[in-house]
VOPAGU-2260 file (C-alpha; in pm, 1 decimal, decimal comma):
REM VOPAGU-2260
SITE   aa  ch    i         X         Y         Z
SITE  MET   A    0   -2223,1     350,5    1253,2
SITE  ALA   A    1   -1914,0     473,0    1145,7
SITE  GLN   A    2   -1837,1     645,1     811,1
SITE  CYS   A    3   -1555,9     492,7     571,2
SITE  ASP   A    4   -1260,9     750,6     526,6
SITE  ALA   A    5   -1231,7     648,6     158,8
SITE  CYS   A    6   -1600,1     631,3      20,6
SITE  GLY   A    7   -1796,1     775,0     282,7
SITE  ASN   A    8   -2015,0     485,5     320,7
SITE  ASP   A    9   -2191,7     490,3     679,3
SITE  TYR   A   10   -2159,6     118,7     783,4
SITE  PRO   A   11   -2223,0    -102,1    1081,0
SITE  ASN   A   12   -1919,6    -311,9    1039,6
SITE  ALA   A   13   -1684,5     -40,7     968,6
SITE  PHE   A   14   -1319,5     -88,8    1114,8
SITE  GLN   A   15   -1040,8      94,9    1217,8
SITE  VAL   A   16    -676,2      84,7    1095,3
SITE  VAL   A   17    -382,8     265,8    1265,8
SITE  GLY   A   18    -107,5     376,1    1048,0
SITE  ALA   A   19     258,4     341,8    1134,2
SITE  ASP   A   20     244,6     721,4    1178,2
SITE  GLY   A   21      -1,8     673,1    1450,7
SITE  GLN   A   22    -327,7     821,6    1263,4
SITE  ARG   A   23    -643,4     622,6    1299,8
SITE  HIS   A   24    -865,6     572,7     983,7
SITE  THR   A   25   -1207,0     416,2     943,6
SITE  PHE   A   26   -1291,4     178,9     639,9
SITE  ASP   A   27   -1599,2     -13,9     541,4
SITE  SER   A   28   -1390,1    -283,4     335,8
SITE  ILE   A   29   -1044,2    -407,3     261,0
SITE  GLU   A   30   -1070,3    -242,3     -85,7
SITE  CYS   A   31   -1119,6     102,8      90,1
SITE  ALA   A   32    -820,7      41,2     319,8
SITE  ALA   A   33    -601,9     -52,9      31,0
SITE  ARG   A   34    -683,9     236,7    -167,0
SITE  VAL   A   35    -592,7     471,8     125,8
SITE  MET   A   36    -316,3     299,9     294,3
SITE  ALA   A   37    -124,6      69,2      69,3
SITE  PRO   A   38     205,8     229,7     -78,4
SITE  ARG   A   39     242,4     257,7    -463,3
SITE  CYS   A   40     523,9     152,1    -670,6
SITE  GLU   A   41     746,1     445,2    -789,5
SITE  ASN   A   42     783,1     311,7   -1139,2
SITE  CYS   A   43     449,4     166,8   -1246,4
SITE  ASP   A   44     206,7     315,0    -981,1
SITE  VAL   A   45      40,5     -17,1    -868,5
SITE  ARG   A   46     -60,2     -42,8    -510,2
SITE  ILE   A   47     176,4    -244,6    -327,5
SITE  LEU   A   48     -42,9    -502,4    -129,6
SITE  GLY   A   49     251,6    -748,7     -13,2
SITE  HIS   A   50     586,2    -679,1     124,2
SITE  GLY   A   51     711,3    -534,8    -211,4
SITE  LEU   A   52    1084,7    -423,8    -241,4
SITE  GLN   A   53    1252,9    -133,0     -93,3
SITE  ALA   A   54    1576,1      38,5    -171,1
SITE  GLY   A   55    1669,8     378,4      -9,4
SITE  GLY   A   56    1349,6     458,1     104,6
SITE  ARG   A   57    1171,3     392,1    -238,7
SITE  MET   A   58     916,1     115,6    -266,7
SITE  PHE   A   59     849,4    -106,7    -588,5
SITE  CYS   A   60     623,2    -394,9    -656,3
SITE  CYS   A   61     898,4    -596,3    -819,1
SITE  ALA   A   62    1277,2    -609,6    -939,7
SITE  HIS   A   63    1171,4    -525,3   -1296,5
SITE  CYS   A   64    1017,1    -194,5   -1178,7
SITE  ALA   A   65    1329,8    -121,9    -955,0
SITE  ARG   A   66    1570,1    -182,2   -1218,1
SITE  ALA   A   67    1345,5      48,7   -1464,6
SITE  GLU   A   68    1406,8     307,4   -1175,5
SITE  GLY   A   69    1806,7     225,5   -1191,2
SITE  VAL   A   70    1805,8     -11,4    -881,4
SITE  GLU   A   71    1985,8    -298,0    -976,5
SITE  GLN   A   72    2058,6    -502,2    -678,9
SITE  LEU   A   73    1723,1    -611,2    -588,4
SITE  THR   A   74    1576,1    -954,0    -700,0
SITE  ASP   A   75    1231,0   -1096,1    -700,4
SITE  HIS   A   76    1362,1   -1452,4    -609,3
SITE  VAL   A   77    1689,7   -1624,4    -539,9
SITE  ASN   A   78    1768,0   -1944,8    -715,0
């Protein structure tokens, strides 16, 4: 069995995720993987589980949060 990096659970169906930096992580659930791996919005601190929005190396969950941090050029959708 393998131990989850996030919660410590020893679980026979654990899985590994390799990050962009090459580090391997072991998790027992998607929730634990998201808790460790997902980036956070620089404005509201929510975990970004989708693509999110990026500007100048900064991550945001939506255009509203980007605007709150002074990034005006991002939009959530195009008409």
